[in-house]
C-alpha positions as CSV (number, residue, x, y, z in Angstrom):
1,X,-0.9,17.9,-11.3
2,X,-2.9,14.8,-12.0
3,X,-0.7,14.0,-14.9
4,X,2.4,13.8,-12.6
5,X,2.0,10.2,-11.6
6,X,5.5,8.8,-11.7
7,X,9.1,9.5,-10.7
8,X,10.5,11.5,-13.7
9,X,7.7,10.0,-15.9
10,X,6.9,6.3,-16.1
11,X,9.6,4.2,-14.4
12,X,11.9,2.6,-17.0
13,X,11.1,-1.0,-16.0
14,X,13.4,-3.3,-17.9
15,X,11.6,-5.4,-20.5
16,X,14.0,-8.3,-19.8
17,X,13.4,-8.3,-16.0
18,X,10.5,-8.2,-13.6
19,X,8.8,-4.7,-13.3
20,X,11.3,-3.4,-10.7
21,X,13.4,-0.3,-10.7
22,X,16.3,0.5,-8.3
23,X,18.0,3.8,-8.9
24,X,19.4,6.8,-7.0
25,X,17.7,10.1,-7.6
26,X,18.8,13.6,-6.4
27,X,15.7,15.6,-5.4
28,X,14.8,19.1,-4.4
29,X,11.1,20.1,-4.2
30,X,9.0,17.4,-5.8
31,X,5.4,18.4,-5.6
32,X,2.3,16.3,-5.0
33,X,2.1,13.2,-7.1
34,X,1.0,9.6,-7.0
35,X,1.9,6.5,-9.1
36,X,0.6,3.1,-9.9
37,X,3.5,1.2,-8.4
38,X,4.8,0.5,-4.9
39,X,7.7,2.8,-4.0
40,X,10.4,2.4,-1.3
41,X,12.3,5.7,-0.9
42,X,15.5,5.4,1.2
43,X,17.0,8.7,2.3
44,X,20.8,8.5,1.7
45,X,21.9,12.1,2.3
46,X,20.6,15.5,3.0
47,X,17.4,16.6,4.7
48,X,13.9,17.6,3.8
49,X,10.2,17.1,4.6
50,X,8.1,14.2,3.3
51,X,4.3,15.0,3.1
52,X,1.6,12.4,2.6
53,X,-2.1,12.1,3.6
54,X,-2.3,12.9,7.3
55,X,1.5,12.9,7.8
56,X,4.4,15.4,7.7
57,X,7.8,13.9,8.5
58,X,11.2,15.5,8.6
59,X,13.6,13.3,6.6
60,X,17.0,12.1,7.8
61,X,19.5,9.6,6.4
62,X,18.3,6.1,7.2
63,X,14.6,7.0,6.9
64,X,12.6,4.7,4.5
65,X,9.2,5.7,3.2
66,X,7.0,3.0,1.8
67,X,4.4,4.6,-0.5
68,X,1.6,2.3,-1.7
69,X,0.1,2.6,-5.2
70,X,-2.4,5.4,-5.5
71,X,-1.3,7.3,-2.4
72,X,-0.1,10.8,-3.0
73,X,3.1,12.2,-1.5
74,X,5.5,15.1,-2.0
75,X,8.9,16.3,-0.9
76,X,9.8,19.8,0.3
77,X,13.4,20.9,0.8
78,X,15.5,24.0,0.9
79,X,18.3,22.1,-0.9
80,X,18.8,18.8,-2.7
81,X,18.8,15.5,-1.0
82,X,19.7,12.0,-2.3
83,X,17.2,9.1,-2.4
84,X,17.5,5.5,-3.4
85,X,14.2,4.6,-5.0
86,X,13.0,1.0,-5.4
87,X,9.8,0.8,-7.4
88,X,7.8,-2.4,-7.8
89,X,5.0,-2.8,-10.3
90,X,1.5,-3.5,-8.9
91,X,1.2,-6.6,-11.2
92,X,4.3,-8.1,-9.6
93,X,2.8,-7.7,-6.1
94,X,-0.5,-9.4,-7.2
95,X,1.2,-12.3,-9.1
96,X,4.8,-13.1,-8.3
97,X,4.7,-11.9,-4.7
98,X,1.4,-13.4,-3.8
99,X,3.0,-15.8,-1.3
100,X,5.0,-13.0,0.3
101,X,1.8,-11.1,0.8
102,X,0.6,-13.8,3.1
103,X,3.5,-13.4,5.5
104,X,2.3,-11.2,8.4
105,X,5.4,-8.9,8.2
106,X,6.2,-8.9,4.5
107,X,2.6,-8.4,3.7
108,X,2.6,-5.2,5.7
109,X,5.4,-3.8,3.6
110,X,3.7,-4.8,0.4
111,X,0.6,-2.8,1.4
112,X,-1.8,-5.5,2.4
113,X,-2.6,-4.1,5.8
114,X,-1.8,-0.4,5.5
115,X,-3.9,1.9,7.6
116,X,-6.2,4.2,5.7
117,X,-5.4,7.9,5.9
118,X,-7.7,9.7,8.3
119,X,-7.6,13.0,6.4
120,X,-7.6,12.7,2.7
121,X,-6.6,15.5,0.3
122,X,-7.7,15.7,-3.3
123,X,-5.5,16.3,-6.3
124,X,-7.2,19.5,-7.5
125,X,-10.6,20.8,-8.4
126,X,-10.9,18.3,-11.3
127,X,-10.8,15.3,-8.8
128,X,-13.5,14.2,-6.6
129,X,-12.6,13.6,-2.9
130,X,-11.4,10.1,-2.6
131,X,-9.7,8.9,0.6
132,X,-6.5,6.9,-0.2
133,X,-6.8,3.3,0.6
134,X,-3.3,3.1,2.3
135,X,-1.2,5.4,4.3
136,X,2.6,5.8,4.0
137,X,4.9,3.7,6.3
138,X,8.0,5.3,7.7
139,X,10.9,3.0,8.9
140,X,14.1,4.3,10.5
141,X,17.2,2.2,9.8
142,X,20.4,2.1,11.8
143,X,23.6,2.6,9.9
144,X,24.4,-1.1,9.5
145,X,20.9,-1.9,8.1
146,X,21.1,1.1,5.8
147,X,24.4,-0.1,4.4
148,X,22.9,-3.6,3.9
149,X,19.8,-2.2,2.0
150,X,22.1,-0.1,-0.2
151,X,24.2,-3.1,-1.0
152,X,21.1,-5.2,-1.9
153,X,19.6,-2.4,-4.1
154,X,23.0,-2.0,-5.9
155,X,22.9,-5.7,-6.6
156,X,19.3,-5.5,-7.7
157,X,20.0,-2.6,-10.0
158,X,22.8,-4.6,-11.7
159,X,20.5,-7.7,-11.9
160,X,17.8,-5.7,-13.6
161,X,20.1,-5.0,-16.6
162,X,21.5,-8.6,-16.6
163,X,20.4,-10.3,-19.9
164,X,20.9,-13.9,-18.6
165,X,17.7,-16.1,-18.5
166,X,17.7,-16.4,-14.7
167,X,17.5,-12.6,-14.5
168,X,13.9,-12.4,-13.2
169,X,14.5,-15.0,-10.5
170,X,17.6,-13.2,-9.4
171,X,15.7,-9.9,-9.2
172,X,12.9,-11.5,-7.2
173,X,15.4,-13.0,-4.7
174,X,17.3,-9.7,-4.2
175,X,14.0,-7.9,-3.7
176,X,12.8,-10.3,-1.1
177,X,16.1,-10.0,0.8
178,X,15.8,-6.2,0.7
179,X,12.2,-6.5,2.1
180,X,13.3,-8.8,4.8
181,X,15.9,-6.3,6.0
182,X,13.2,-3.6,6.1
183,X,10.9,-6.0,7.9
184,X,13.4,-6.4,10.8
185,X,13.0,-2.7,11.6
186,X,9.2,-2.4,11.5
187,X,7.7,-1.2,14.8
188,X,5.5,-3.8,16.5
189,X,2.4,-1.5,16.3
190,X,2.8,-1.4,12.5
191,X,1.9,-5.1,12.3
192,X,-1.3,-5.0,14.4
193,X,-3.7,-5.4,11.5
194,X,-1.8,-8.3,9.9
195,X,-1.5,-10.2,13.2
196,X,-5.3,-10.2,13.3
197,X,-5.6,-11.3,9.7
198,X,-3.1,-14.1,10.3
199,X,-4.8,-15.3,13.4
200,X,-1.9,-14.1,15.6
201,X,-4.0,-11.8,17.8
202,X,-2.6,-10.4,21.0
203,X,-5.8,-10.2,23.1
204,X,-7.7,-7.5,21.1
205,X,-10.3,-5.5,23.0
206,X,-13.6,-7.4,23.6
207,X,-15.4,-5.1,21.1
208,X,-13.1,-5.8,18.2
209,X,-14.1,-9.3,17.3
210,X,-17.9,-8.7,17.4
211,X,-17.4,-5.4,15.6
212,X,-15.5,-7.2,12.8
213,X,-18.2,-9.9,12.5
214,X,-21.0,-7.3,12.3
215,X,-19.3,-5.6,9.4
216,X,-18.6,-8.9,7.6
217,X,-22.2,-10.1,8.0
218,X,-23.6,-7.0,6.1
219,X,-20.7,-5.7,4.1
220,X,-22.8,-3.7,1.7
221,X,-24.7,-1.8,4.4
222,X,-23.9,1.9,4.5
223,X,-22.3,1.7,7.9
224,X,-21.3,4.7,9.9
225,X,-19.2,4.8,13.0
226,X,-22.2,5.9,15.1
227,X,-24.3,3.0,13.9
228,X,-21.6,0.4,14.5
229,X,-21.0,1.8,17.9
230,X,-24.7,1.6,18.7
231,X,-24.7,-2.1,17.7
232,X,-21.8,-2.6,20.1
233,X,-23.4,-0.4,22.8
234,X,-20.2,1.7,23.1
235,X,-19.0,5.2,22.6
236,X,-17.9,5.9,19.0
237,X,-14.6,7.4,20.0
238,X,-13.9,4.4,22.2
239,X,-14.8,2.0,19.3
240,X,-12.5,3.9,17.0
241,X,-9.6,3.6,19.5
242,X,-10.0,-0.1,20.1
243,X,-10.2,-0.9,16.4
244,X,-7.1,1.1,15.7
245,X,-5.3,-0.8,18.5
246,X,-6.7,-4.2,17.5
247,X,-6.5,-4.2,13.7
248,X,-4.4,-1.2,12.9
249,X,-7.3,0.5,11.1
250,X,-10.3,2.7,12.1
251,X,-13.7,0.8,11.7
252,X,-14.7,2.4,8.4
253,X,-11.3,2.0,6.9
254,X,-11.4,-1.7,7.9
255,X,-14.8,-1.9,6.2
256,X,-13.2,-0.5,3.1
257,X,-10.6,-3.2,3.1
258,X,-13.2,-5.9,3.6
259,X,-15.1,-4.6,0.6
260,X,-12.1,-4.5,-1.6
261,X,-11.2,-8.1,-0.7
262,X,-14.7,-9.2,-1.5
263,X,-14.8,-7.2,-4.7
264,X,-11.5,-8.8,-5.8
265,X,-12.9,-12.3,-5.0
266,X,-16.0,-11.6,-7.1
267,X,-14.1,-10.3,-10.0
268,X,-12.1,-13.5,-10.2
269,X,-14.9,-15.9,-9.5
270,X,-17.9,-14.4,-11.4
271,X,-18.5,-12.9,-14.8
272,X,-20.7,-10.2,-13.2
273,X,-20.4,-6.6,-14.5
274,X,-18.0,-4.5,-12.5
275,X,-20.7,-2.0,-11.6
276,X,-22.8,-4.8,-10.1
277,X,-19.9,-6.0,-8.0
278,X,-19.4,-2.5,-6.7
279,X,-23.1,-2.4,-5.7
280,X,-22.8,-5.8,-4.0
281,X,-20.0,-4.7,-1.8
282,X,-21.6,-1.4,-0.8
283,X,-20.7,1.2,-3.4
284,X,-23.7,2.1,-5.7
285,X,-21.7,4.8,-7.5
286,X,-19.7,3.0,-10.2
287,X,-17.3,5.8,-10.7
288,X,-16.5,6.1,-7.0
289,X,-16.1,2.3,-6.7
290,X,-13.7,2.5,-9.7
291,X,-11.6,5.1,-8.0
292,X,-11.4,3.3,-4.7
293,X,-10.5,0.0,-6.4
294,X,-7.7,1.6,-8.4
295,X,-6.3,3.4,-5.3
296,X,-6.3,0.1,-3.3
297,X,-4.9,-2.3,-5.9
298,X,-2.9,0.0,-8.2
299,X,-4.9,-1.0,-11.3
300,X,-8.5,-0.8,-12.5
301,X,-11.0,-3.5,-11.8
302,X,-11.1,-4.5,-15.4
303,X,-7.3,-4.7,-15.5
304,X,-7.3,-6.8,-12.3
305,X,-9.8,-9.2,-13.8
306,X,-8.0,-9.5,-17.2
307,X,-4.5,-10.0,-15.7
308,X,-5.6,-12.7,-13.3
309,X,-7.6,-14.4,-16.0
310,X,-4.5,-14.4,-18.2
311,X,-2.5,-15.9,-15.4
312,X,-5.0,-18.8,-15.0
313,X,-4.9,-19.4,-18.8
314,X,-1.1,-19.5,-18.7
């Protein structure tokens, strides 16, 4: 199953345009798979079940599933159903959409503040357990919004095949308009983590701020929930609840995000070996660090460093 990483193989990203795909697909059962791009799956017709780490959702027209790179998911259905898939290459998110990622709402859609799955599943016996960095978002669109999204995706699909020089800019503009439509229908609780990151906190619990500072001050320490709770002089289950409410992530998942952000900064600012960077952020096992980094950013640490170095040269 590990080889099934993409929708019908690798997405046919146009060489003329940005790495974006917008296309309708008719599905039946589509078993567990992941991919190295960000996927938006709009349910247009039919019914089925969408399964991802820690979640099982019945699908109905108007549902949108946002599947981050490296997060497995699958479809189960007694009959076929119709999806409109919009796939966005991870390199586009890191480069062209960097400004959009700073927006507290759009950044949520682009996977910058997704909650880690609480119960991870492995691919098969050949894979080591590795909790996905992100969980799948589900958005329910009213009919008008669904029609608007379909219109924008149809326009995006046409723009992808447009040979004119302004093709890439047109694709980026249509993609951002599509994302803005989705952002209008995010539930308030789905933005909790990004509000904290953007300094837009809505009175988090008194334990959250000191808890975050404790983790930041010793990011490489092998923290456990019990140890952090002892530092905060609070019950572990209570600490987990207030973290989830305050930043949208459990404490150890929040620590993972801090480590990934620090690792990315070190990759771009130092020539240090990747294994040393993994050790500095708290993962002594180089293979485990490599898996976590790829699940989080949709590319390997060496690819991340090389692509960003090329961007600076250009």
